[in-house]
C-alpha positions in Angstrom: -16.4 -26.2 117.1 -14.5 -24.4 114.3 -13.2 -27.8 113.2 -16.8 -29.0 113.1 -18.0 -25.8 110.8 -15.1 -26.5 108.5 -15.9 -30.1 108.2 -19.5 -29.4 107.5 -18.6 -26.9 104.8 -15.9 -29.1 103.1 -18.8 -32.1 102.9 -21.2 -29.6 101.6 -18.6 -28.6 98.8 -17.9 -32.2 98.0 -21.8 -32.9 97.6 -22.1 -30.0 95.2 -19.2 -30.9 93.0 -20.6 -34.7 92.8 -24.0 -33.2 91.8 -22.6 -30.9 89.0 -20.6 -33.7 87.6 -23.6 -36.0 87.3 -25.8 -33.2 85.7 -22.8 -32.6 83.2 -22.8 -36.5 82.4 -26.7 -36.5 82.2 -26.5 -33.6 79.5 -24.1 -35.3 77.4 -26.2 -38.3 77.1 -28.6 -38.7 74.3 -32.2 -38.7 74.9 -33.6 -42.3 76.0 -34.3 -44.4 72.9 -32.9 -42.0 70.5 -29.6 -41.6 68.4 -27.1 -38.9 68.4 -28.4 -35.8 66.4 -26.9 -35.9 63.0 -24.1 -33.6 62.3 -24.5 -30.1 60.4 -22.1 -29.7 57.7 -21.7 -26.5 55.6 -20.3 -26.7 52.0 -19.5 -23.6 50.0 -20.2 -23.5 46.4 -21.4 -21.2 43.6 -24.6 -20.5 42.0 -24.7 -23.5 39.5 -23.2 -25.7 42.1 -26.1 -24.9 44.2 -28.6 -26.0 41.8 -26.7 -29.1 40.9 -26.3 -30.2 44.6 -29.7 -29.5 45.9 -32.0 -28.9 42.9 -33.0 -25.6 44.1 -32.2 -22.5 42.2 -31.6 -19.4 44.3 -30.4 -16.0 43.2 -29.4 -12.8 45.1 -30.8 -9.4 43.9 -28.8 -8.0 41.0 -27.3 -5.1 43.1 -26.3 -7.4 45.9 -22.5 -7.7 46.9 -20.5 -10.1 49.1 -22.5 -12.9 47.8 -21.8 -16.5 49.0 -23.6 -19.9 48.1 -23.5 -22.9 50.1 -25.3 -26.2 51.0 -26.1 -27.1 54.6 -26.6 -30.6 55.2 -28.2 -31.9 58.2 -28.5 -35.8 58.2 -30.3 -36.7 54.7 -31.8 -33.1 54.5 -30.2 -30.4 52.3 -30.8 -26.7 52.6 -29.6 -24.2 49.8 -28.4 -21.0 51.2 -27.2 -17.6 49.6 -25.5 -14.9 51.8 -25.4 -11.3 50.3 -25.4 -7.6 51.3 -27.8 -5.0 50.0 -28.5 -1.3 50.8 -26.1 -1.7 54.1 -28.1 -4.8 55.3 -26.8 -8.4 55.4 -29.3 -11.1 54.4 -29.4 -14.9 54.3 -31.7 -16.8 52.2 -32.5 -20.3 52.5 -34.7 -22.9 50.9 -35.3 -26.6 51.5 -37.5 -29.4 50.2 -40.4 -29.9 52.3 -44.0 -30.8 52.7 -44.1 -28.5 55.9 -46.8 -25.9 55.4 -46.8 -24.9 59.1 -44.2 -22.4 58.1 -41.4 -23.7 60.7 -38.7 -21.2 60.9 -35.4 -22.5 59.1 -33.4 -19.2 59.1 -30.9 -20.6 61.7 -31.6 -17.9 64.2 -31.0 -19.3 67.5 -32.6 -16.5 69.7 -36.3 -15.8 70.8 -38.7 -13.9 68.5 -40.8 -11.2 70.2 -43.2 -10.7 67.5 -44.8 -13.0 65.1 -47.5 -11.9 62.1 -49.0 -13.8 59.2 -48.6 -12.4 55.6 -48.0 -13.4 52.1 -44.8 -13.4 49.7 -45.9 -13.2 46.0 -49.4 -15.1 46.8 -47.6 -17.8 49.3 -48.6 -18.0 52.9 -46.0 -16.6 55.0 -44.9 -15.8 58.5 -42.9 -12.8 59.7 -40.9 -13.2 63.0 -39.0 -10.1 64.7 -37.1 -9.3 67.6 -36.9 -6.0 69.6 -33.5 -5.3 68.5 -34.2 -5.2 64.9 -33.6 -8.9 63.8 -36.0 -10.6 61.6 -37.2 -13.3 59.3 -40.0 -14.2 56.9 -40.8 -17.8 56.0 -43.0 -18.9 53.2 -44.0 -22.1 51.7 -44.6 -22.7 47.9 -46.7 -25.8 47.3 -46.3 -26.0 43.6 -42.5 -26.6 43.9 -42.7 -28.2 47.7 -40.2 -25.7 48.9 -39.9 -23.8 52.1 -38.2 -20.7 52.2 -36.7 -18.1 54.6 -35.0 -14.8 54.3 -33.3 -13.2 57.4 -31.7 -10.1 58.3 -30.0 -8.9 61.6 -30.6 -5.2 61.0 -33.6 -2.9 60.7 -36.2 -5.6 60.3 -39.8 -5.0 59.9 -42.5 -6.9 58.2 -43.0 -4.5 55.2 -39.0 -4.6 54.5 -38.9 -8.3 54.9 -41.6 -9.0 52.5 -40.3 -6.6 50.2 -36.7 -8.1 50.2 -38.4 -11.8 49.8 -40.2 -10.6 46.7 -37.2 -9.2 45.4 -35.6 -12.7 45.2 -38.6 -15.1 44.9 -40.4 -15.9 41.5 -43.2 -18.2 41.9 -43.4 -21.2 39.8 -45.9 -21.0 37.4 -48.9 -23.2 37.6 -49.0 -25.6 34.6 -51.7 -25.3 32.1 -53.5 -28.2 30.0 -52.7 -28.0 26.5 -55.6 -27.1 24.3 -56.5 -28.9 21.3 -56.1 -27.1 17.8 -58.5 -29.5 15.7 -61.9 -27.8 15.9 -61.8 -27.7 19.5 -62.2 -31.5 19.8 -61.4 -32.9 23.3 -57.9 -34.6 23.6 -57.5 -37.8 25.4 -54.8 -37.8 28.0 -51.8 -39.9 26.7 -48.1 -40.0 26.2 -46.4 -38.6 23.3 -44.4 -41.3 21.5 -41.0 -41.0 19.4 -41.8 -38.6 16.5 -45.5 -37.6 17.3 -44.7 -33.9 18.2 -47.0 -34.2 21.1 -50.0 -36.0 19.2 -52.2 -38.6 20.7 -52.5 -42.0 19.3 -55.4 -42.1 17.2 -57.9 -45.2 17.1 -57.9 -46.9 14.0 -59.5 -44.6 11.3 -59.7 -41.7 13.7 -57.8 -38.6 12.9 -54.9 -37.5 15.1 -55.6 -34.3 17.4 -52.7 -32.1 17.7 -52.1 -30.5 21.1 -50.4 -27.1 21.7 -48.7 -25.5 25.0 -50.7 -22.3 25.7 -47.9 -20.8 27.6 -45.3 -21.0 24.9 -48.0 -19.9 22.4 -48.5 -16.7 24.6 -44.8 -16.0 24.7 -44.6 -16.3 20.7 -47.8 -14.1 20.2 -46.0 -11.4 22.6 -43.1 -11.6 20.4 -45.2 -11.1 17.3 -47.3 -8.3 18.8 -44.9 -6.3 20.9 -41.2 -6.9 19.9 -40.1 -4.3 17.2 -36.5 -4.7 16.3 -34.0 -1.8 16.1 -36.1 0.5 18.2 -35.6 2.1 21.5 -35.7 -0.3 24.5 -35.9 -3.3 21.9 -32.9 -5.0 23.4 -34.5 -5.0 26.9 -37.6 -6.5 25.6 -35.8 -9.2 23.6 -34.1 -10.0 26.9 -37.4 -10.7 28.6 -38.8 -12.6 25.8 -35.7 -14.8 25.7 -35.9 -15.2 29.6 -39.6 -16.1 29.5 -38.7 -18.9 26.7 -35.9 -20.4 28.8 -37.8 -20.4 32.0 -40.6 -22.1 30.2 -38.5 -24.6 28.6 -36.5 -25.2 32.0 -39.8 -26.0 33.9 -42.0 -27.6 31.6 -39.9 -30.8 30.4 -41.2 -30.7 27.0 -40.0 -32.7 24.2 -38.3 -30.9 21.3 -40.9 -32.4 19.1 -43.6 -30.8 21.5 -42.3 -27.5 20.9 -42.1 -27.9 17.0 -45.7 -28.7 17.2 -46.6 -25.7 19.2 -44.5 -23.3 17.1 -45.8 -24.8 14.0 -49.6 -24.2 15.1 -48.6 -20.7 16.1 -46.7 -20.0 12.9 -50.0 -21.1 10.9 -52.2 -18.7 12.6 -50.0 -15.9 11.3 -50.8 -14.0 8.0 -48.0 -13.9 5.4 -46.9 -10.3 6.6 -46.6 -11.2 10.1 -45.1 -14.7 9.4 -42.2 -12.9 7.5 -41.5 -10.3 10.1 -41.6 -13.1 13.0 -38.4 -14.4 11.4 -36.7 -11.4 11.9 -38.3 -10.9 15.4 -37.1 -14.5 16.4 -33.6 -13.9 15.1 -33.2 -11.0 17.7 -34.8 -12.9 20.6 -32.3 -15.8 19.9 -29.4 -13.5 19.6 -30.4 -12.1 23.3 -30.9 -15.7 24.5 -27.2 -16.3 23.8 -26.3 -13.3 25.9 -28.6 -13.8 28.9 -27.3 -17.4 29.4 -23.8 -16.0 30.1 -22.5 -14.9 33.5 -23.3 -11.2 32.6 -26.8 -12.1 31.6 -28.3 -11.4 34.9 -27.6 -7.7 34.7 -29.4 -7.3 31.3 -32.5 -9.3 32.7 -32.6 -7.1 35.8 -32.4 -3.9 33.4 -35.4 -5.6 31.5 -37.4 -6.0 34.9 -37.4 -9.6 34.4 -36.7 -12.1 37.5 -35.6 -15.4 36.0 -37.0 -18.6 37.8 -34.1 -21.0 36.5 -31.2 -19.0 35.7 -28.5 -19.5 34.9 -29.7 -21.6 32.0 -27.8 -24.2 29.9 -26.7 -23.1 26.5 -27.3 -26.5 25.1 -30.9 -26.5 26.3 -31.3 -22.9 24.9 -29.9 -24.3 21.6 -32.2 -26.9 21.6 -35.6 -24.9 22.2 -34.8 -22.3 19.7 -33.9 -24.8 17.2 -37.2 -26.4 17.8 -39.0 -23.1 17.4 -37.3 -22.3 14.3 -38.3 -25.6 12.9 -41.7 -25.2 13.7 -42.3 -21.5 12.6 -40.5 -22.4 9.2 -42.5 -25.5 8.6 -39.7 -27.8 8.2 -41.0 -30.3 11.0 -43.1 -33.4 9.6 -42.7 -36.4 11.7 -39.5 -36.5 13.7 -37.5 -33.7 15.3 -34.4 -32.8 13.2 -31.3 -30.9 14.4 -31.2 -29.2 11.0 -32.8 -25.6 11.4 -34.0 -23.5 8.3 -35.1 -20.2 8.4 -32.1 -17.9 8.4 -30.9 -18.1 11.9 -27.3 -17.3 12.3 -25.4 -19.5 14.9 -22.6 -17.7 17.0 -19.9 -20.5 17.5 -17.6 -18.5 19.6 -18.3 -17.8 23.3 -16.5 -14.5 23.1 -18.3 -13.4 20.0 -21.7 -14.3 21.5 -20.9 -12.0 24.7 -19.7 -9.0 22.3 -22.9 -9.1 20.3 -25.0 -9.6 23.3 -23.3 -6.7 25.1 -23.4 -4.2 22.2 -27.0 -4.9 21.8 -27.7 -4.0 25.2 -26.3 -0.6 24.4 -29.0 0.2 21.8 -29.8 3.9 22.2 -26.7 5.0 23.6 -25.9 8.6 22.8 -23.0 9.9 20.5 -20.5 12.0 21.6 -16.9 12.7 19.7 -14.2 11.3 21.1 -16.0 9.3 23.8 -15.4 5.5 24.2 -17.9 4.5 27.1 -19.3 3.8 29.3 -22.5 5.5 28.3 -21.6 7.8 25.3 -19.4 6.9 22.3 -18.2 7.9 18.9 -18.3 5.7 16.1 -15.0 3.6 16.7 -15.2 4.3 20.3 -18.3 2.1 20.6 -16.6 -1.0 18.8 -13.5 -0.4 21.0 -15.6 -0.6 24.2 -17.5 -3.6 23.4 -14.6 -5.6 22.7 -12.3 -4.4 25.4 -15.1 -4.9 28.0 -15.2 -8.6 26.9 -11.4 -9.1 27.1 -10.5 -8.6 23.3 -7.7 -6.1 22.6 -8.5 -3.9 19.7 -7.0 -0.9 18.2 -8.9 2.4 19.0 -9.1 4.1 15.6 -11.3 2.7 12.6 -8.3 2.9 10.1 -6.2 0.7 12.4 -8.8 -1.6 13.1 -9.1 -2.2 9.5 -5.4 -2.5 9.2 -5.4 -5.5 11.6 -7.2 -8.6 12.4 -8.2 -11.5 10.1 -9.5 -10.5 6.8 -12.8 -12.2 6.2 -14.9 -12.4 3.1 -18.5 -11.0 3.1 -20.0 -14.3 2.5 -18.3 -15.8 5.4 -19.3 -13.2 8.0 -20.0 -14.4 11.4 -21.8 -12.5 14.6 -18.7 -10.4 16.1 -16.9 -9.6 13.0 -16.3 -5.9 12.2 -17.6 -4.5 9.2 -16.0 -1.5 7.4 -17.3 1.2 5.2 -15.6 4.0 3.3 -17.8 7.3 3.0 -14.9 9.4 1.8 -14.5 7.7 -1.4 -10.8 7.4 -0.8 -10.3 3.7 -0.2 -9.8 4.3 3.5 -12.1 3.0 6.3 -14.0 5.6 7.9 -17.0 3.7 9.5 -17.2 0.5 11.4 -19.8 -1.6 12.8 -20.1 -5.0 14.7 -22.1 -7.7 12.5 -25.1 -9.3 14.6 -26.1 -11.9 12.0 -28.8 -12.1 9.4 -27.1 -9.5 7.1 -27.2 -6.8 9.9 -24.9 -4.9 12.1 -24.9 -2.7 15.2 -23.1 0.9 15.3 -23.1 4.1 16.7 -23.4 7.0 14.3 -23.9 10.6 15.1 -25.6 13.0 17.3 -29.0 12.5 15.6 -28.7 8.7 15.3 -27.6 6.8 18.5 -26.6 3.1 18.7 -28.5 1.3 16.4 -29.0 -1.8 14.1 -28.9 -1.5 10.4 -29.2 -3.8 7.3 -26.3 -4.2 5.1 -28.1 -4.4 2.1 -29.5 -0.6 2.4 -28.2 1.4 -0.4 -26.5 3.8 1.7 -24.4 1.0 3.0 -24.1 -1.4 0.2 -22.3 1.1 -1.9 -19.6 2.0 0.7 -19.1 -1.6 1.8 -15.0 -1.9 2.3 -14.5 -5.3 4.0 -14.3 -7.1 7.3 -12.0 -8.3 10.0 -12.4 -10.7 12.8 -10.5 -10.3 16.1 -11.8 -13.0 18.4 
C-alpha cells in the first residue's frame, strides 16, 4: 500500500513539472502572427544632444539638481527624457512625437494607478494618475507641436503639485499668426517669397507689391521701444526677457532674414524721429543680452527675468543672423537683398569670454557698493571688475592700479566689449577708477554708496576729462 502511495505521488510530481515546463515555453513564445517586441535602449546625452537626436527641446527647472538627459529608443519611436531633483523630490519628464490625444501614459511607471482625473497643463488637455503611496504622473498633449508629454514623481504626488511642476517645465508653442498687410490694409494673396523679395508677394503686371510683416516680431519690437529703459533698475532682466522672446520667435518661425528685415523696416518707419534714435540704443542693449543668454549661464538670467524659453539653448550663429537683420531693417539699409553688412552702431563681441564677462556684468546692474567687497552681491569699484573676470575664468589683479599696470594696452579707438577702461580722478596720473567697456561708447562700473552698479557713457564730461587708458585681459 505504501509503495502504491509513493508511486502515485511521484507520478503526480512528474506531471506537475511537465506542465510547468510547457507553461514556461509557451510564455517565451511570441504571440501568434506577431514579431518579437522591439528592444528598448537608453542613450545618455546632454541638453543640446537631446534636441539634435529627437528634435524635442526639454529643460529642467533652473533650481534643479542631478539633471540627466537621455533618449529612449523603442523600435522606430524616440522619447526624450530628463531626470532631475527639485525640492527634495525626484522627477522624470518625457516627451515624444505623437498624434495620440488619448493621453496614454508614457511615464514608464509599471505599477497600477489607483486614482485618475482630467485637468489641463497651460491650456493643454491633461490627465493625472496617482497611487495610494504617493507616486504620480501627469500626461498632457499639445496639438500645436504634436507632442505627448508626461511628468512622473515617486514621492508626495498630488494633482495640484504635478500640474504645478509640469507648468514649471512646459512652455506652450505659440500659435502662428497670419502676417498683416502694411500697404493701406489691402488683402495679400498667399505666396512664397522669392530671393530678395523680403517677404513680398509677386505682383501682377502693373500692380504694386504689397509688403507683409510678422505681427509677433512687431509686437516684440514695440515692447522694446515702449518698455525697455537702458541703465535703470531691472533693465538687465528686461533686456534678457526681450532677447529671449526674439530668439524663441526666430527659432520657431522659420523666417528668412529678408522677411525679418521687412518687418523691422516697417516697424522703424512707424516711429517718430526721437523714438527711432532711442531705439538704436535700446536694441544695442538687447543684443548684448542676447549674446549672454545664448551661453550655458544664460538660463539663470532668463529664470531671474521670469522668462521660460521654448527653444533654449539657442544657436549663436542664428542669434547673430536675426539681430543683423533687425539692425538692417531698423536703420533702413535693406533694399532688395539681405546683406551681412550691418549699419547702425552695433558693436560685435568677437571673443566668447568677453561676451560672457559683459553679460555677467550687466546681470549685476543695481548691486550695492561696500568698501573692500568683491562679491557676490556687494562690491567696491575694483572688486566688481575683479569678480566679473574671475567668475568667468580670467585671472586679474585685485587693485585698480595693478590692473592698469598689466594686460594689453588698447587705444581708445580700438576698444572692444570686455576691455577695461581706466580713469584718474586724483589728477596725479594714477588709475583710481575702472569700468568694463560694454560697447557703443559705454562702460559698466560700481561707484559708491549712492550709485550702485550702472552703465555710463564715456562721452560725459565727468568721465571724458579723466580718461587714462584701456587694457585687455581676455
